[in-house]
N, C-alpha and C positions, 0 to 999 in steps of 0.2 A: 405418455406412456411411462412416466416416472413410477418406479416401484414395481414394474412388471416382474413376475416371478422368474422369468428366464434370467434376469440380472443377478439373481441370487443362486441360480442353479450351478452346480459345479461343472466345470468344462469337462472334467473327466467322465461325467455321466452322459454327455452328448457325444464326445469324441468317438466311442465305439460305434454309435449309430452312423456318424459320418463315414467311417472306415467300412462298415457293413454295407451301407448304400453303394459306395464305390466298388466293392468286392462283388456284390450281387450282379453288377453290370460288367464284370470282367476287368476291373481296374484295381489298383493296389493302395495299401496304406502309405507307401512312399510318395505317391502322387497326391494323396490328401495332405501329407506332411508338407509337401513342396508348396501347395497353395497356402497352407498356414503360414509357412515361413515367409513366403512372398508378401502376404497381406500384413503380417504383424511384425516381421523381423525376428521372431523367436527361432533359435536354431534347434536341431534335433534334441540335444541335451536339455535345453530349456523347456521344450515341450513335454519331455519326460518328467522334469521337475514339477511342472504345473499339474501334470496328471497326478503324480504322486501326493502333491500337497493338497489336492482337492479345491484348487482355486476356482473362484466363481467367475462367471463371465464379466462382471463388472470389473474385477481386479485384473482378469486376463487381459482385457483391452486397456485398462488404465495403465498397467505395467509393461505393455507391449514395447519392445525395444525401439521399433521404428515402423510405424504405419506407412505403407507404401504410398508415395505420392500419386500413383495412378489408381488408387482405390476409388476415386471419384468416377472413374470410367466404367466401373461395375453398374450395369444397368439391366433392367428387365424385371420380370415378375417373380415374386416368391410369395407363396400363399395368397395369390391374388392382389398383391400390393406391389407397386413400382419401388424398387429398391432406392432409386435416386430421389424419390419423393418423400421418404421417411424423415420426419423432422427430428426425432430424438436421435442424437449422434450415437449413442450406445446401441440402440436397437438397429440403427442403420448399419453399424460395424458388424453386428451379429447377422443381419441378413445378407450383408455382402459375403460373409464366410459361407453362409448357407448356399448363396448363389454360386460361388466358386466350387463348392462340393458337388452341387448339381451339375455344373458344367463338366467336372472330371467324370462323373457317373455316366453322362450322356456321350462321353468320348470325344468331346471337343479337343482340338490340338492344344497342347500346353502353351504355345506361343499366343494363341487367342485368349486362353483363360487368363494368362498372366499379363494380358494387354501390352504385349511388346511387339516390335516389328519382326517379321520372319527373317 
């Protein structure tokens, strides 16, 4: 999947879609930001900077302060493809984020989404 166009798509162009998906289902931007922070280590200020700078997905993940060690626990289907079976590391990270946003929208408990013990 090298060179997939999502890699060069700005995170800022997709972020509002993540938020809109969560809000349509009665959830919040803060919940979306929480899963982004958990996965990547970006804090709220850094997320705002990335959005303002027009950072693409490749750079967004390459410069992530700290990918969560439990990211490998994110499993399931996204667009008919098992997240854990995606071979390209960047595409897998993008799909992991998609999966987390889907789980927020579906109303899963945050402890479950963030792969932590209750």
